[in-house]
N, C-alpha and C positions, 0 to 999 in steps of 0.2 A: 487953479493954482493948488498944488499939493502942500498941505500944512507942513511947515518946518523946512521945506526945501527951496521955496521961492521959484519953482519951475512951473510954467503954465503949460498944461496939456492941450493939444489941439482938439478942436471940436469937429465932429463929423455930422453931416446931415444927409439922410438917405430918403429919397423920394421914389418909391416903387413905380408910380405912374409915369414920372418923367423918364425914368430909365427904360420902361417898357416902350414908351413912344420913340425913344432914341433907337432902340433895337429894331422896332418895326419899321421906322423910316429908313434905316440902313439896309434892312432886308429888301424893302420895296425898291430902293434906289438900285441895288445890285440886280434885282430881278428885271427891272426895266432896261438897264444898261446892257445886260447880257442878252436879253431877248430881242432887242432891237436889231442887232447884226444878223442873227439867225433868221428873223422874219424878213428882213430886206433881201437876204440871199434866196430864200424860198420864193418870195413874191416875184423877184426879178426873173426867175426861171419859168413861171407859170402865167404871170399877169399880162404881159405885153404881147403874147403870141402863143399859138398852139403848135408846138414842135415836139420832136422826140426827146423826152425828158431824161433818157438814159445817156445822152451825149450832150451835156450842157455846153453852151457856147458855140456849137457847130451849126445849130438851127437846121437839123435834118428833118425830112418830112415826117409827119406824125405816123403815117402808115409804115414807116421804117422801124417802128418800135419792135424790138426783138420778140419773136413768138407770135406776133399779131397776124402776119401773113399766113403761116402754116395753119393756124386755127381757122382762119377765114376760108382757106382752100379746103380744109376738111369739111366744113359746113356747106361748102358748095357741092361737094359729093353727097352729103346727107340730103340737101335740098333736091338734088337730082333723083335720089332714091325715093323721096316722098312723092315725086311726080306719078309714079306707078300707083301709089295709094290714092292719089287725087283722081286719076282716071277711073279707078275702080269705084270710088265713092260717087263720082259724077254719073257714071253709067247706071249704078243702082238707083240714084235719085231720079234719073230720067225715066228708067223703067218703072219704078214704083209710083211716080206721079202720073195720075191718069191724064192730066192736061198737058204733061210734058214740060218740065221746068226749063225755061229758056236760059237761066243762069248756069245750068249744068249740061247743056247740049254741047256736042263735040266742036261745032263750029264756033262756039263762044269760048270754050275752055282751052282749045288748042292754041290760039294766038296768045292768050294770057300765059300759058305754060312756057311758050317760046320766049316771050318777053321777060318772064320771071327768071328763066335760066340765064338769059343774056345779062340782066341786071345783077344777078347773083355773081356771075363770073367776073363782071367788071365793077363790082361794088367798091373795092378798095381804091381804084383810080378815080371813080366818080366821087366818093366821099373825100378823097384828098383834094379834088377840085373845089369842093365846098369849103374845106379847111383853108385852102389858099385864098379863097374869096374873103373869108373871115379875117385872115391875117392881113390881107390888103386893106380892108376896112379899118382894122385896128392901127395899121401903120399910118393911114391918113389921119386918124383921130389924134395920135400922139405926135404927129408932125414928121413922119418919115423915119423916126428913130425912137428908141426906148426913152421914155421920160426919165429925166434925172431923178434918182431916188431922193435926193435932197429937196426936191420941189413938191413932194407929196404932202397932202394936208396934214398927215400925222407926223411928218418929219420934225417940224419945229417943236411941237409939244413934247416929243420923246427924245429930243436931242440931248447930248451930254450937258451943255450949259443950262438947258431948261430944267433938267432933273437935278443938277447940282444947285441951281438957284432956289429950287423948292425947299431944299434943306430939311428942316424939321416940320414943314407944313404937311401934316399927314393928310389933309384934305386933297391937296394937289397930287400927292403921291398915290393916293387911292384912285384918283381919276386916271393917272398915268397907267396904273396896273390894269384898270378896267379897259383902257384903250388898247393895251397890249393883248388882252384876252379877245377883244373884238377883232384884232388883226389875226390872231390865231384862228378864229372862226372863218375869216376870209381865206386864209391859206388852206385850211382844211376843206373849204368848199371847192377850191381849185384842184386839190388832190382828188377829191371825189369826182369832180368833173372830168379830170383826165382818165380816171378809171372807168367812168361811165362811157366816155367816148370810145375807149378801147373795147368795151363789151359790145357797144353798138356796131362798131366796125366789124368785129368778129361775127356777130349774129346777122349781119346784113343779108346774106343769102337766104336764111330762114325767113326774114321779114319779107323779102321779095316773093318767096313762095306763098306766104300768107295772103298776098294780094290776089291770088287766083280765085279762091272760093269766097262767096259772100259771107259764109259762116266764120271765116278766119280773118276777114278784112279789118275787123276792129283791132286785132293785134298789130297788123301792119300800120294802121293809123297811129296807134299808141307809140310804136317804134319811131315813126316819122316825127311826132311831136317831141319825143325825148331828144331826138337828134337836133332838131331846130333849137330847142331851149338850151341844151348843153353846149351847142356850138356857138350860137350867136349871143349868148349871155355875156361873153367876153367883150364884144363890141359895145353892147349897151353899158356895161360897167366902166369901160374905158372912156366912153362919152361922158358919163357922170363925173369921172375922175378928172377929165380934161377941163370941164367947166369949173370944178372945184379949184383946180390949180390956177385958173385964170382970174379968180376972184381974189379980193384983197385979203380976206381972212385966212387964206391958205397958209400963210407963213406966220400966223399969229401964235403967241405963246400964252401961257396962263389958262384960266378957265375958259375964256372965249375961244381960244385956239383948240382946246380939247373938245369943246362942244361942237365946233365946226367940223372937226375930224370925225366925231361920232355921227353927225348928221350925214356926212359923205359916205361913211361906211354903211350906215343904215340904208341909204338909197341904193348903194351898190348891191347889198344883199337882197334888196327887194326886186331887183331886175329879173331874176329867173322866174319869180312868181308872176310878174307882169307879162312876160313872154308866154308863160303857160296859159294864162287867161286869153291872150291874143290868139294862140293856136286853137283853143277851144271855141273861139268866136266864130271861126269859119264853119265848123261842124254845126253849131247852133243855127247859123244863118241858112245852111243847106237844109237842115231839118225843117226850119220854118218855111223855107221856100217849097219844100215838098208838101207840107201840110196845106199851104195856100193853093198849090196846084191841084191837089186832090179836092179841096173844097170848091174850086172853080169848076172842075170837071163834073162834080156831083150836082152843082147848081145848074150847069148847062144841060146835063142829062135830065134833071127834073123838069126844066122848062120845055124840053122837047117832048 
């Protein structure tokens, strides 16, 4: 009260920490709400099938991606030109090897060259058949149609009511923002996968040419492993996602719903690594088999 006037002045209280928390919670709420729609749109175009991403909604063949076929055909011609160098190299190896290298003799190299040329020329239709197989497997997993985006494990924790109910709970809002970042990583992984598949489709004629010589066969095996992992990781991830949707926690909110969504995303992101290990297991088994075979032959020779 001011002396002599009898008027009471209003009192103001200023809490910087509370104000900062309000600003941060508002920013996080806006970030989660705006990112949710964009991520759903991106994942719906990449997650449930492998198609031409330049024509969303039409589900055209992946090999119909603009620019992919001309580049593949150009590398078919390049692979054909490399055949001359392969014949020259094999001839020099055969002449230079006193014992006559069986891997570089004409009767061995010529059938491989013809097969490599045929595979290179037909690489796009053959790869599209593998992509169709992957799409069919994915369709079976999701029940013949795309899974409803509202049923995904992260849909409930990131829904508008869930974010609004979090209010000033900075702990839940930070979890929501971290979940959005995990979804960004998943979407980025699928964009990288799409680009990698395009590169593998374009370079398929060169990979077929690498199968001819034993010196370059390792590059062809690496190309095959990359194709298997990049293509069929989608089926494995959708299988994990389908199991997560079928469980009760899939529609949970709060901390438990977020933790369940994190665990689902973690398993999905681990699928490519598991497939990569599986593709290398065959090579390890083959190498072990060759070592045991050589050991048995040496043992038999020593006994004789």
